C-alpha positions in Angstrom: -31.4 0.9 -8.6 -30.2 1.3 -4.9 -30.9 -2.7 -4.5 -28.5 -3.2 -7.5 -25.9 -1.1 -6.0 -25.9 -2.6 -3.0 -26.0 -6.1 -4.8 -22.6 -5.4 -7.1 -19.8 -4.2 -5.3 -17.1 -3.0 -6.4 -13.1 -3.6 -5.1 -10.6 -0.9 -5.7 -6.9 -0.9 -6.4 -5.9 -0.1 -2.6 -2.6 2.0 -1.8 -0.5 -1.0 -0.7 2.6 1.1 0.1 3.4 4.8 1.4 1.5 7.2 -1.2 2.0 4.9 -4.1 -0.2 6.2 -6.8 -0.3 3.2 -9.5 -0.1 -0.6 -9.5 0.3 -3.9 -11.8 -1.6 -6.6 -11.7 0.3 -9.5 -12.0 -1.5 -12.4 -11.7 -5.8 -13.3 -11.1 -6.6 -16.2 -9.0 -10.2 -16.1 -9.6 -12.1 -15.9 -12.7 -15.8 -14.7 -13.5 -18.2 -16.8 -11.9 -16.1 -18.2 -8.7 -16.8 -17.7 -5.3 -14.7 -15.4 -2.8 -15.1 -14.9 0.8 -13.9 -11.9 3.0 -10.2 -12.2 3.4 -9.3 -14.1 0.5 -6.8 -13.4 -1.8 -8.1 -12.7 -5.3 -5.2 -11.2 -7.2 -1.2 -10.8 -7.0 -0.1 -6.8 -7.8 3.4 -5.4 -8.4 3.9 -1.7 -7.0 6.9 0.9 -7.5 7.9 -1.3 -4.4 7.5 -4.9 -4.1 4.6 -7.5 -5.3 1.7 -7.6 -3.3 -1.0 -10.4 -2.9 -4.6 -8.5 -2.7 -7.9 -10.2 -0.4 -11.2 -8.7 -1.3 -13.2 -7.3 1.9 -16.2 -8.9 1.2 -18.2 -12.1 -0.2 -20.0 -12.8 -3.1 -19.5 -14.0 -6.5 -17.1 -12.6 -9.1 -19.1 -10.8 -11.7 -16.2 -9.0 -13.6 -12.6 -8.7 -13.8 -11.9 -5.5 -14.9 -8.3 -5.3 -16.4 -6.3 -8.4 -17.4 -3.1 -9.3 -16.0 0.0 -7.0 -17.0 -2.3 -4.0 -16.9 -1.2 -1.2 -14.6 -4.2 0.7 -13.1 -4.5 3.6 -10.9 -5.0 3.3 -7.0 -8.5 4.1 -6.8 -9.9 2.4 -9.7 -11.9 -0.6 -9.6 -10.4 -3.8 -10.8 -13.4 -6.2 -10.0 -17.0 -6.5 -9.6 -18.5 -9.0 -6.9 -22.3 -10.0 -7.0 -22.9 -9.9 -2.8 -26.3 -11.5 -3.6 -26.0 -14.3 -5.8 -29.3 -15.4 -7.3 -31.7 -12.9 -6.2 -32.7 -12.1 -9.6 -31.4 -12.2 -13.2 -28.4 -10.3 -13.5 -26.2 -8.8 -16.6 -24.2 -12.0 -17.6 -20.6 -11.9 -16.5 -17.2 -11.1 -18.3 -15.7 -14.2 -19.9 -12.7 -12.6 -19.4 -10.5 -9.4 -18.0 -12.0 -6.3 -19.6 -9.7 -4.1 -21.7 -7.2 -1.9 -19.6 -8.2 1.3 -21.7 -12.0 0.8 -21.6 -12.4 -0.2 -17.7 -10.2 2.5 -16.4 -12.1 5.4 -18.0 -15.6 7.0 -16.5 -18.4 5.6 -18.7 -22.1 7.4 -18.7 -24.5 5.9 -16.5 -26.5 3.2 -18.5 -30.3 2.5 -17.6 -29.8 -1.1 -17.9 -30.0 -2.1 -14.3 -26.6 -0.4 -13.0 -24.4 -1.8 -15.9 -22.5 0.8 -17.2 -22.6 1.8 -21.4 -19.4 0.2 -23.2 -17.3 3.2 -24.7 -16.5 3.2 -28.3 -14.6 0.7 -29.6 -15.7 -2.2 -27.7 -19.1 -3.0 -29.5 -22.6 -3.5 -28.0 -22.8 -4.5 -24.6 -24.7 -8.1 -24.1 -28.0 -7.5 -21.4 -30.5 -9.4 -20.6 -32.9 -6.3 -19.7 -34.5 -4.0 -21.2 -33.6 -0.7 -22.1 -36.1 2.3 -22.1 -35.4 4.3 -25.1 -34.5 7.6 -25.3 -36.4 10.6 -26.7 -34.1 12.0 -29.8 -32.9 15.7 -29.3 -34.0 17.8 -31.5 -32.1 17.7 -34.9 -30.1 14.6 -33.6 -30.2 11.4 -36.0 -32.9 9.0 -35.4 -31.7 6.0 -33.1 -31.5 2.8 -35.2 -34.0 0.0 -34.7 -33.2 -2.6 -32.1 -30.7 -5.6 -33.4 -29.0 -3.0 -36.2 -25.6 -2.3 -34.6 -25.4 1.5 -34.7 -22.8 2.8 -37.9 -20.4 5.7 -37.4 -21.9 8.9 -38.2 -19.9 10.4 -40.8 -17.9 13.7 -40.2 -20.7 15.3 -42.3 -23.4 14.5 -40.5 -22.5 17.1 -37.7 -24.4 19.9 -37.3 -23.2 22.6 -39.8 -21.5 25.9 -38.4 -23.3 29.1 -38.3 -21.3 30.4 -40.8 -19.4 28.7 -43.8 -16.1 27.6 -43.4 -13.5 25.5 -44.8 -14.0 21.6 -43.9 -11.9 20.7 -41.1 -9.6 17.5 -41.7 -11.0 14.4 -40.7 -10.1 13.2 -37.1 -8.1 10.1 -36.8 -11.1 8.3 -34.9 -14.5 9.8 -36.5 -16.6 7.5 -33.7 -19.1 9.4 -31.9 -20.4 8.7 -28.7 -24.1 8.8 -29.3 -24.3 12.6 -28.1 -23.2 14.2 -31.3 -19.9 14.7 -29.8 -16.3 12.8 -30.8 -15.6 10.1 -28.9 -13.0 10.6 -26.3 -9.7 9.2 -27.5 -9.3 5.6 -25.4 -5.8 5.8 -23.3 -5.4 4.8 -19.7 -4.8 7.7 -17.2 -0.9 7.2 -16.9 -0.8 7.7 -20.5 -3.0 10.9 -20.4 -0.5 12.4 -17.9 2.2 11.5 -19.8 0.5 13.1 -23.2 -0.6 16.2 -20.8 3.1 16.6 -19.5 4.0 16.3 -23.3 1.5 18.9 -24.2 0.3 16.1 -26.8 -3.5 16.5 -27.8 -4.6 13.1 -28.1 -6.9 13.5 -30.6 -4.6 13.8 -32.6 -2.3 10.4 -32.0 -2.9 7.5 -33.8 -3.5 4.9 -31.7 -1.9 1.0 -32.1 -3.0 -0.8 -29.1 -6.0 -2.9 -29.1 -9.3 -1.4 -30.2 -7.9 1.7 -30.7 -6.1 2.1 -27.3 -3.3 5.1 -27.6 0.0 3.9 -25.5 2.9 5.3 -24.1 4.6 4.3 -27.1 2.2 5.9 -29.6 2.5 9.4 -27.5 6.2 9.3 -27.3 6.2 9.1 -31.3 3.5 11.6 -31.4 6.2 13.7 -29.6 9.0 12.8 -31.1 10.1 15.5 -33.7 9.4 15.5 -37.4 12.4 13.8 -39.5 14.2 16.4 -41.6 13.8 16.6 -45.4 15.7 14.3 -47.0 17.8 15.4 -49.7 16.9 13.8 -53.5 19.1 10.9 -54.5 22.0 11.5 -57.2 21.0 9.6 -60.0 23.8 6.5 -59.9 25.6 6.4 -63.7 24.5 3.8 -66.0 25.9 0.3 -65.1 27.1 1.6 -61.4 26.0 -0.6 -58.8 24.1 0.5 -55.9 25.9 0.8 -52.5 24.3 -1.9 -50.3 22.0 -0.5 -47.5 23.1 -1.6 -43.5 21.2 -4.4 -42.6 18.1 -3.5 -40.6 18.3 -3.7 -37.1 14.2 -5.3 -36.6 14.6 -8.5 -34.8 18.0 -7.9 -33.3 16.2 -5.2 -30.4 14.1 -5.9 -27.5 12.2 -3.5 -25.9 10.8 -3.7 -22.4 8.7 -1.2 -20.4 9.9 0.4 -17.3 7.4 0.0 -14.9 7.1 -1.6 -11.6 10.6 -1.8 -9.4 12.8 -1.4 -12.1 11.0 1.9 -12.7 11.2 3.2 -8.7 14.8 2.3 -8.7 15.8 4.4 -11.8 13.7 7.3 -10.7 15.1 6.8 -7.0 19.1 6.6 -8.3 18.3 9.7 -10.3 17.1 11.9 -7.7 19.7 10.4 -5.2 22.6 10.9 -7.5 21.6 14.3 -8.0 20.1 15.9 -4.9 22.9 14.2 -2.5 26.6 15.3 -3.2 28.3 11.6 -2.9 32.1 11.3 -1.8 33.3 7.7 -1.9 36.2 6.4 -0.2 38.2 2.9 0.0 40.0 0.8 1.8 41.8 -2.8 0.9 41.9 -5.0 4.4 43.1 -8.0 5.4 40.2 -10.1 6.2 41.9 -13.8 6.8 40.8 -13.5 10.7 37.2 -12.8 9.9 37.2 -15.8 7.5 38.3 -17.7 10.0 35.7 -17.0 12.5 32.9 -17.4 9.7 33.9 -21.2 9.2 34.2 -21.5 13.4 30.9 -19.9 13.6 29.1 -22.2 11.6 30.3 -24.9 13.8 29.0 -23.1 16.9 25.5 -24.5 18.2 24.0 -21.4 18.9 24.5 -20.5 15.0 23.1 -23.7 13.9 20.3 -23.6 11.2 21.4 -19.9 10.9 23.1 -18.4 7.6 26.5 -17.5 8.4 28.7 -15.7 5.4 31.1 -13.1 5.8 28.3 -10.2 4.7 27.0 -10.9 8.2 30.4 -10.4 10.4 30.4 -6.8 7.8 26.9 -6.0 8.7 28.2 -6.2 12.6 31.1 -4.2 12.0 29.0 -2.0 10.2 26.7 -1.4 13.3 29.6 -1.3 15.5 31.3 1.5 13.7 28.3 3.4 13.8 27.6 2.9 17.3 31.2 4.3 17.6 30.2 7.2 15.2 26.6 8.1 15.8 26.8 11.5 13.6 26.9 9.2 10.5 23.1 8.0 11.0 21.8 10.8 9.8 19.0 12.6 7.5 19.0 15.6 5.5 15.5 17.5 5.7 15.3 19.7 3.2 12.0 21.7 3.9 13.2 22.1 7.2 16.8 22.7 6.7 17.5 20.3 9.6 19.9 17.7 10.1 17.5 14.5 11.8 19.9 12.8 14.0 18.5 9.0 14.1 19.2 6.8 17.5 18.3 3.4 15.7 19.8 1.7 12.8 17.5 -0.1 9.9 20.0 -1.6 8.2 19.3 -1.9 4.2 20.4 -5.1 2.2 20.6 -4.4 -1.2 19.5 -7.7 -3.1 19.0 -8.4 -6.7 15.4 -10.1 -7.8 14.1 -10.9 -11.3 12.2 -7.7 -11.1 15.0 -5.3 -10.3 17.1 -4.2 -7.2 15.3 -3.6 -4.1 16.7 -2.3 -0.7 15.0 -4.5 2.6 16.1 -3.2 5.7 16.5 -4.8 9.2 14.6 -2.4 11.6 16.8 -1.4 14.5 19.6 -3.8 13.8 22.0 -2.1 16.2 19.9 -3.6 19.1 20.4 -7.1 17.8 22.8 -10.1 18.7 24.7 -12.1 16.2 22.2 -14.9 16.1 19.6 -12.3 15.8 21.1 -10.4 13.3 21.9 -13.7 10.9 18.1 -14.8 11.5 16.8 -11.2 10.4 19.4 -11.5 7.0 18.1 -15.1 6.4 14.8 -14.0 6.7 15.3 -11.0 4.5 17.3 -12.7 1.8 14.6 -15.5 1.4 11.5 -13.0 1.2 13.4 -10.9 -1.3 14.2 -14.0 -3.1 10.3 -15.0 -3.2 9.3 -11.5 -4.4 7.5 -11.1 -1.2 9.1 -8.1 0.2 6.4 -5.8 1.5 6.6 -2.1 0.9 6.9 -1.9 5.1 10.4 -3.3 5.1 11.9 -1.0 2.2 11.3 2.0 4.0 12.5 3.7 6.7 16.5 2.7 6.1 19.1 4.7 7.7 22.4 3.1 6.0 22.8 -0.1 3.5 25.2 -2.6 2.9 25.7 -3.9 -0.6 27.3 -7.2 -1.4 29.0 -7.2 -4.9 31.7 -9.6 -4.0 29.5 -12.3 -4.7 29.2 -11.5 -8.4 33.5 -11.5 -8.3 33.6 -7.6 -8.3 36.5 -6.1 -6.2 34.1 -3.1 -5.3 32.3 -0.3 -6.7 30.8 3.4 -6.0 27.6 2.8 -5.0 24.9 5.5 -4.7 23.0 6.3 -1.9 19.5 5.3 -1.1 17.2 8.0 -1.1 17.4 9.6 2.2 20.3 7.4 3.6 23.2 8.6 5.2 25.5 5.9 3.7 26.2 3.2 2.0 29.1 0.3 2.0 30.1 -2.0 -0.6 31.7 -5.1 0.1 33.9 -6.2 -2.7 34.8 -9.7 -3.6 37.1 -11.7 -0.9 40.5 -13.0 -2.7 43.4 -14.9 -1.7 46.3 -12.0 -2.2 49.8 -11.7 -1.7 50.1 -9.7 1.6 52.8 -8.1 3.9 52.1 -9.6 7.3 54.0 -10.1 10.1 57.0 -8.6 8.0 56.6 -11.2 5.5 55.2 -11.5 2.5 52.2 -14.4 2.7 49.0 -15.5 0.6 46.0 -13.6 3.1 42.4 -13.4 2.1 41.9 -9.8 1.2 38.8 -7.7 0.3 38.2 -3.8 -0.9 35.6 -1.6 1.0 34.0 1.3 -0.3 31.9 3.7 1.5 29.7 6.5 -0.2 28.3 9.3 2.0 26.1 12.4 1.9 28.6 15.1 2.0 26.1 17.4 3.4 25.8 15.3 6.6 29.1 13.6 6.5 32.5 15.2 6.1 35.8 13.7 5.5 37.2 12.8 8.6 33.7 11.3 10.3 33.3 9.3 6.6 37.1 8.2 7.1 36.9 7.2 10.8 33.6 4.5 10.0 35.6 2.8 7.3 38.6 2.6 9.3 36.4 1.1 12.3 35.3 -1.0 9.4 38.6 -2.3 8.1 39.5 -2.2 11.8 37.0 -5.0 12.8 37.5 -7.1 9.8 41.1 -7.1 10.2 40.7 -8.3 14.2 37.0 -9.2 14.9 37.8 -9.8 18.0 37.0 -5.8 18.6 33.6 -7.0 17.8 33.8 -7.8 21.8 35.9 -4.9 23.0 34.2 -1.6 21.0 30.8 -3.3 21.4 
């Protein structure tokens, strides 16, 4: 047994972020029978923060993929087993396809077939080339079926009779037994079990609709939903009267998408932020004609060759200068310690819309970067986010954020703070508008900025100073030099 345990090694879902509890398997890069080497990427998973590729830490031949693509797996659960001594002897046949998620996540009773775990109820008999030692039947237990004959589920009446006569209990939703005379444990993934526990739902009373009798989140929610109110008996229609046409059903005209991964994390974070930090939002409209001219000049500057130069770059630089002039805004509220934490560094977050949802990676120590360095960091941040390769570390530790709603043609908005941060700046669309310039109405490039801040940390005066400084720099970008 020890030799078998050393031969077949399991790779468990690691915590690829900061305290993450689960991840979804997006894609497998290997299949049973493939040879893998230490450090080779075997799959891509999506956490609540980002998509991450997982390398395996040992050599061998893939024996079994425990979960299929699209399955959410708890951290610490084995997702793949590898034969580290291929050819050392007969071994259980590798699975031809990833195991169903519900069964693989559940702890199975140790089997006596050379280290392979017994199948859970609902998955049939596990193929094996090894011999099993027959078990001695317990007193009163039903005799085991003959070899090669599949075991049939025992009827409810076969269970041992109670000591005292009692009214027959209603038949369970799944009468299968687990081989010990006890009802089989309902098949459900750990997150579904936790959901049922939180809602006070007994899984044995839930009717499963998933593959092989697996209980899904929707099944639990359906069981938790209140019973529909009794419907009154329909009133008989007069003879010859036509019944009123029933409304068209909505089936086929709605789509339901599970909330998970980045979308789930973003929703939870925004709810927590909106109902924890008291938000205040201030607005200012500013003439950015000179800033737009500077952007055009910088695109021709040899020192900026090959770098992403756009209005967002100068807005970011203006924000950083405004923070340097008003450092108290760069802070965090420590609820547990009842302290305000002032930070002497700026990790500048940039809100990025991706196919997986909104993410906010940040540029570390952005306040210490030169303009070319800031442009390079912004370009790398955007391209990495679009490829879905942003690491969890890049999305942690932010202090303030910019969201560029202007790229969608929106004038501005009231942005919600990224959790743990003190301020977020919304940069609206730049539009040609009539503007009073030097006493005359002229067409000028104009935009609207909105600054939301945590009112526990930032009072109205400080927030107004920061927003006014940003606007003043964008109106006269030479202040980037005189104020820096």
